[in-house]
N, C-alpha and C positions, 0 to 999 in steps of 0.2 A: 275566369280568365287572370293571365299572367300580368306580372308588372317586372320592369327591367329596369336598368339602371347605364348609363353612358357613362368615359370619361369626359369630363369638361374639362380638356387641354390644356397646358399652362404654359408657361416658358421651357420648361423641360418637357418637353414633346415626349423622350425616350424614357421617359419615367411610366407614361400611362402607355403608350405602345408595348413596351415590354410586360408591364400589367396583364395586359389584354392579351399578348401572344404567348410569352412567355410561361405566367401563373392562372392564365384562365379569366382571370379577374372583369370583370362587367359585359356586356353586351352588344357595347359599340363605341366612337367617340365622336365628340365635337373638337373641331377645330378649329382654331381663334386665329385671322390676319394680325390680332395685335403682335401676338407670339411668334407665327410663323408666317414667315413671306412667303411669297408666290412658287419662287423654285424650290422652297422646303417643301412644300405639299403637296406639288409636280411629281416628287421623286418619290414620293410613297408609294407603298405595293396599294397595288390596283384591288387586290383582294381585299385590303385592309380599307381601304373608301369603300369600298360597293358595302360596307358595313359599320359607316362614319356619318358625318353630317357635317357641313361647312356652314358655319356662324358668319352673316358677311360683317356686320359690326358696325352697322351705319350708326351704331348710339352716338355721337359726337361726330357729326359730320365734318368739322371742320378740324377734326385730330392732326397732328401733326406726327406723329408717331413714324420712325423711321421703317416700321416693316411696312405698315399699313399703305405707304406711300408705295412698294413695289405692288398693287394692285390697282391695274389702271382704271379700273369702274368707281372706283372708292370715292364719295364727292369730295372730298380735296384736292386728289388728284385729277380728277375727271375734269371739273370746274379752275382748274389752275388756282386755285383761292375759293374757299367755299362763300355763298350767299344764297340766302333764301332766295331772293327773287330771281337771281341767275339761274341757278341748279333744277329751277320749273322748264327750263327750257332743254335742260339736259337729262333731265332724270328719266327719260325712255331709253336713251343713250347708255346709261349710266346701269339701268336695270337688265336691257339684252346682253351688253357684254358679262354682267354679275350670272346672269342665268345660265349663259352660255359655257362660264366655266363650271358653274357647277355640275353641266351636262355631261360636257367633256371629260371631266375627273369621276364621275360614277358614281355619283353620291347617292344615297341613299334615299333619300327625301331632298327636295327643292325648299330651301327655305326664305321666305320673303324680307327682308330686313326691317327697321322701321329707327325713328328718332327717338332719343330719350329725351322727353320732354318732362319736368317735373311739375306741373301747373295741371291743373283741372279748369284748363278755358272753355270757353264756351267753344271753341272752332278746334278742340283736341283731335276729333276725327276726321275733320275736314282735311287739319293739318296731314295728318298721317296718311291721308286718301293722293294727297298733292304729291308728298313728297317720295315715295315708295308704292304705296299699295296699289292705283290705280296704273303706273308706270312698267309695275313687275306684271300683274295679271296681261296686260296687253303685251307684254314682251312672252310669259309663257302661253298666249294663245298663237303667238306667231311664231313658235317653235312648238307645238303641238306635244307640249312636255304631258308625259303618260305617269312619270313619276308621282309618289303623295306627294302636297305641297300644304309648306305650312306656315302661318303667319307670326312674324315676331311680335309678341305684346311685351313690351317693357313698361314697366310699371312704377308706381312708389305705396306705399304702406297707407298710404292717405289714400290712394285712390280705390285701393281694394275694400279698405273699411269704410266706404261712404256707399250707402247701399245705391241710392240712386246712380251714381257712375258707374257702378259696379253691374250695373243691369242694362247701362249704356252700352257699356262695351259685350256684352253678353250678344245683346242685340244688333250690335253693327256685325261683329265678325259670321254670327247666322244668317248674315244678308248677302255673303258672299259664298255662291255654291258652288264656287271652282277652289275652296280651302278646303282641307280634307281636317288639317288640325291647327293648333296655335303652339307655340315656344314662346312658356312664359317667364318669366323673369321678371321680380319684384326687388327695387331699393325700400331697405327697410332699415333707417337710420336706427342707428342704439350705440349702449354704453358697454355692452357684452358681447360676446363673439356668439353666443348662443342665444335664441329668441326668447324672449320670457312674455311677451306682449298674449295676454289670452284675449283680448280684442284683435288683434291682428289674426293669429292662427285660427281663429274662429271664421275670420271673414277668406281668410285665401281656401281653408277647405271647402266653405261654403261654395265659391266663387268657382273652383275645379270642377266639383261636385257638379253643378251647372254646367258648365262648362263640357262634361262626359254625359252629360245625360242627355246631351242632344248630340250625341257620335259626333264631338269634333276627337281628333287623337291628342292627347295631351304631354308636351317635353314639359319639364318645368327644370327648369337652369338653372345653376350657380347656385343648388342649396347646400346648405351644412347638414349637420345631425339631423336638422329636423325632416329631413327628406323621409326618415321613417314612418313620421305622423301620413304623410303625403302618401305613404301605399296604401292608406284606407278606399285610397281612390284606384279601382282597379283599371286594368291594361292602359295605366299611365308609363312615361318613360322618367324615370328619378335621376340625378346627376350627383357624380361625387368628383374630387379635385384634390388636387395636394396644396399650392399654398391659397392662404386664404382668399386672394386675391379672383381663385377658380370657384370659391364658397359662395363669396358674398359679393354681390350684384349691386356694383359702384361705376361710376361714370369716369371717378377719379385715374384710372390705370391709362384715360386714354388722354389726359394731360399730359404734354412734355412738361419736362419739369430739371434743373441742371443741382435741385437741393437732393444733396446727399440723404439716406434715409440709411437709419441703425435698424440692424437686423432684427427681428425679433428672437425672443427666447423659444429654445425649441422645444418642441412638445410632441409626447405621442400617444395615439390616442388607445383607450382604456375600453373596451367594449362592455365591460361590468358598471362603468360608470356612464356610459353614454356622453363619455363628453372627453376630449384634448385635455390633458396633464401636463405640466411642466415637464420634464422629464426630469429634474434634480429632485423634484417632488415623489416624480412615480417612483424612482431609484429607493427613496428614504422610506414611502409602500412596501417595496419588493423587500428590502431587508428588513424590517422590523416586524413584518407583521405575515407572515409567509404562507398562512391558510386563506388569510383576505387577499393577497394577491394571486391566488389560484383561483379565486372567483371572479376577479376585477379584469386578469392580462389574459389574451387569447395568445400561446405560443405560437410563433411562426418563426423562419427560418431569420426574415429581416429584423425584426424585433429583439429575438436572443443575440442577433450579431452586433447592436446598436449595445444591449445592457454588458457584453463583453467586451466592448472596448475601453481601450487604459484613462481616456478623456470623454469628457461632455461631449456631446454629438453637437455640432451649427446645426440651426432650424434647416439651411437644405442637404441633409443627408439625406438622399435616397429611402433609404432604407428604412427611417422613418415614414414614409408618405404610401412604400407598395405594401407593409405591414398593415394600416389603414386601409389600404384598399380591400389585401385580401381578408379583415375582420368585419368589413364594412356589406362588401358583397356576398359574405357567409350566411348573415344575416338577412340580407336582401332576397337571398336563395329562400331560405326558411321562410319568408312569408311569401312568396313570389309561390308556392306550393299549397299554402293555404287560401283557404275562402275569405272572404274580407273579414266577415263575422268571428271567426278565429285568427287574423291578423287584429284584429281589435283585440282579443283576449292574449292573446302571445304580447304585443306593445304592452298591455296594462300591467301583465307580470313584470317583463323586462324592469318598466320604469318603477316599477314598486320593490323591484330587487337595486336599482339601481341607487333608489333615494336610502335605501337601510344599507347600501354599503357607501355611501356617502357619511351616515352616520357615522359608522365604524372608522372611515378615516378621521373624523374629527374628535373619535374618544381616544386616538391615540398616544398623543394630541398631533394632528398635522393640518394646518388649517391653509386647502389650499387658496389658490388666486380666485379674483370672482372672475374668472375668464374659464377657471375649471372646476370649479365646482359644481356641487347641482341644486341650485336656487331655483333651474330651471325645470326641473321634473315635478315641483308641483303642479306647475303651469301645465306642463302638456299631459299629464293626466286630468288634470279638469277639461280638458279639452276634446280629449278623446271619447272622452266620458259623456261629455254631451251630445259631440258627433253621434256616440252611438246609440245614443236616446231618441236624437234626430233622424238619424237616418237608418240605421240597424236593428233595432231593435221590434 
């Protein structure tokens, strides 16, 4: 069985759409009302939407982000100011309107949203049921929907790592025969862009495997480079995005703020290193070690264009991300053609090669910053080796 990868569409949706339509990168798109207002989404080509999804993003129901307010069914908007008690009485109407929108726009699947709750409270499941699950299931039943139905699971890494809580989520989800799959997102707080926690990755892989084993479809949202590891879960849908807020899940972006934020340093994805490296440091490697560069850089028209510029690119240079889409999709396409055991072998080889290439970078010497170095790779290797021994050997 194959794996797919969808664009987690961000602020500059045209980058994702152009990558999908012109460069043939990805198998679909997941649109975001936080980043595209209602009229923008309605204007998107119907053929494109038929291979795409709409994430209603009810994660922070009192969010006052401007584009979310263009959707009359969003909790803050339909409530005229969200409160948990008052919303209960209009949750069904919100669900009816949201379901109708997804049907009218002819999205590939119907997504049931969920609230992001960061505490493992004893009534966690009951809160989700009252907020969206039961209202949406009723609305879907009223409209006799024939499309696949996916339930959003916005979790924290602590929930994933807690055996009891993880099992309760699994038992709960399987209790809804109407649900065909889950759209899972995990908030994993850390001080590096790449995930290094083996306990979290082990638990996440186990949970995804358990969900898949009960024949639930999987869409693994807001993932960074670690989505390569999730390719070990057959028949799953992975995601990739441009800016980090599409590759790392957090509700911070739903909070309105007048505080001016400084743009991050430009980075470019180097598939041989399995990481995003500061562009200035990537250029240093390119200039000083051409042979090593040929092993870690995948030439694309977009990447070549950026290196040919007379000035350093800003972080919002589209060519940086369109380069990433091509490189990453090529890797996923290769993995998809392999059976699961061969995917493990492919990943093991790529990670081991990346570890060696990082050692060569250090020997130049160029000290990559903590977000661009290879410290995550040994942890990843340990995780897939354990996964192989437990599930594939």
